N, C-alpha and C positions, 0 to 999 in steps of 0.2 A: 443871686437871683431870689426875688420875692415870689412866693408861690400863689399869692392871692390873684384870682382872675385868670390863672393859667390852665391850659389843657394838658393833663399829665397822664401818661401811660405807665403802668407798673407791671412787669412780667414776674412770674413766680409769686403772685399776690395771694395765693390760697392759704399760705401758712408762713411761719417764720418771719424773716426780715421783711419780705414783701407785704405781708398782712400788717405788720407793725408800721411800715411806711404809709400804707393806706390810712390807718387809723390816725397817724400823726399828721399827715398832709391835709386831711379833711379839716383839721382845726385851723389851717391857714386859709381856708375859704377859696379853694381853686374853682375855676369855672366848670371844669369837667374832670372826673377821675375815672379812667378806664382801667379796670382790674383784670389781669390776664393770667391764666394758668392752664396747664394741661389737664388738671382736675377741675372740671366745670362745677361740680357740686360744691367743692371747697371754696372756689372763688365766688360763687353765687352767695354763699353764706357771708363772706366778708363784704361783698357789695351791698347786701341787705343791711348790714350793720353800719356801713359808712355812707350809703347813698351813691355809691359808685356804679358804673356800668360794667357788668361781667362779660367776659369773652373767653373762649377756649382757643388755645394756640400751642402747638409744639414748636418752641423757639429754635429747635435744631433744624427745622424745615424752612428753608428760605422762602418757598412759595407761600407757606402759611403766614410767615412774618410780613411779607410784602402785602398779602391780602388783608391782614389785620390793619396795617398802616393805611392802605387805600380806604378801607371801611371807616376808620376813625376820621380821616381827613374829609371824606365825602359826606358822611352822615352826622358827624358831631362837630368837629372844629379842627383847624390846623394844630398840630402837636407842638407844644412849647418845650416840654420836658419828657424825654423818653428814658425810663428807668429800666435798663436791661439787667434784671436781678436774678433770674432763674439760674440755678446751679445744682450740680450733683457731686457727691463724694463717695468713693468706694475704694477699698484696698486695691493696690495695683503694684505689681513688680514686673521684672523682665519676663516672668513666666505667664503673666496674665493674658487672656485671649485678646487678640488685636481688636476684636469688636468692642471690647470694653474701653480700650484706648480711644477708639473712634467716637463712641457715644459720649465719653467725657469731653473730648475736644469739641464735639459738635455742640454740646450744651454750654460748656464753660467758656469757649472761645468763639465759635462760629455764630452763636446767637448774637453776640455783640456786632460781628461783621454784618450779619443779615440786617440787624436793626439800623446800623449806620448807612448801609447801602440804600435802605428804604427811606430813611428820614432826612439824612444830611443834605442831599441835593434840594429837597423841598425847603428845608430850613434856610439854606443859602439864598434861594430865590426870594425869600421874604425877609432877608436881612439878618438871620441868626436863629439860634436855638441851642438847646442844652441836652447833653447826654450824661446820665448818671449810670455808670456800669459797676455792678457789684463784682469785685474780684475777691481778694482775701489777702491777709498778711502773708499767706503762703506764696503769693505772687511776688513778694518782695524778699522773702526769706526762703522757705521751701516747706514741703509737707512730708514729715516722717510718716512712712507707711503707705503713701499713695503717690507713685511717680506721675500718673496721669493727672492728678489734681494739681500737684506743684507745677508741672509743665504747662498745663492749660491756663493756670492763673498767671504765671509769668508772661505767657503769650498774650493774655487778655490785657495786662498792663502795657505791654509793648504796643498793642494795637491802639489802646487809648492814647498813649503818647503820640503815636503817628497821626491820629486824627487831630489832636490838638496842635501839633506843630505844622500840619499841612493846611488846616482850615481855620485856625484861630483868627487870622486876619479877616476872615469872611463871616465872623460873628458866631462861630461854633465854639461853645464852651464844653469842657469835659471834666467830670469828676470821677475818680476811681475810689469806690468804697472798699477799704481793706481792713476789716476787723480780724482779730484772732478768734478765739472760741466765742460763739454766741449760743445761748441756751435755746437750741432748737432741736428738732428730731434728728437732723443731720449729725449734730454733735453728740446727742444722747446715744445714738447707735454707732458711734464712730470708734469705739474701743481705744486701742493704743494711739491711734491717730488723734482722737479727740483729747486724750490726756496730754499729748505733746503740745497741742494748740492751746490747751487750757492752763498752761504753766503759770500764767498771770491772772487766772480766773476767767470765768465765762460771763459775759455781759448779757443782760436781757435784750430781746429784740427791740423793746421800747426805748431802752437807753441808746441803742444803735440808731434808731430812727431820730431821736433828738439830736444826735451828733450829725446826722445827715442834713437836717434842716439848718443847723449852724454852718455846716460846710458849704451848702449851697448858697447861703446868704453871703459867705465870704468868697464864693467861687473858687474854692481850693481844689487843685487837681487831685491831691491825695487827701482823702478823709480817713483819719486813723482813730477809731474809737478807743483803742488801747494805746495810751500814751507811750508805752515802752517800745512799741514797734519802731519808732523813729530812732531810738537809741540802738536797737538791734541792727537796723540798717547801717548806722554809722560804724558800729563795731565790725560788721561784715566788710564794709568798704575799707576800713582801716587795716585789717589783717585777715585776708580771705582764708589763708591756710589755717590760722588759729580758729576761725569760725567753723570751718569744715570739720576740724578735729573735735571741737566741742559738740557739734551736731551729731557726729558719729558716736561719741560717748553717750549722748542722750538717747540715741537709738538703741544702743546696746543695753542701757539701763532699763528702758521700756520693755525690751525683749525679755530680760531677766525677770521682770515683774510679771510678765505674762505666763511664765512657766509655773 
């Protein structure tokens, strides 16, 4: 997909990967760039920097996502690329409050569902469109320290697969962005979870955005800014038991370092 002349929506655009996508995409000369975040002040600052249109939306709320899509399509232009990028990470175990599980699933999984429900039927009617969903390498491997994050990101990738295999012949293209650690506030405040993800180093958001532009140009389903993730996937598939034992040892090592 070439971004020139396209109408693009980016959620979670007030900081981190979303803000980097906005800065990178504008260099490709899109027709319209709609920047969305639950923090309106933050996204207004990025919009002022990039010339985008700011909007506030809680992507966990289907009604707000639907209203956002209606507003963009009626007042700006039909959406060519919807980047469902917002996400959250918090420590989570079996003992964590169920409300924490629900909020993580709502933001990390259901936001993609809400977006697809709102835009895919419209895209099919006009012959096609593109979804870029930010997941994580945790969705292909897992996340030490946060059950809800690992589970929600696995589910996000499963949903992206379902959309692609169900609607690909109708012109719907899907890419799943799956980085390991990225130098954002989420990782900076992530403690042991962040250290586990950063075993191969943390990329800058700008580097991730460059990978996204390349991945969209190639229309790759998986966009993997960290090259080693594909090798880890292969090792996991080759010997699941060995992979689980290795991850358990890594978890124990991180726990020891925390003491």
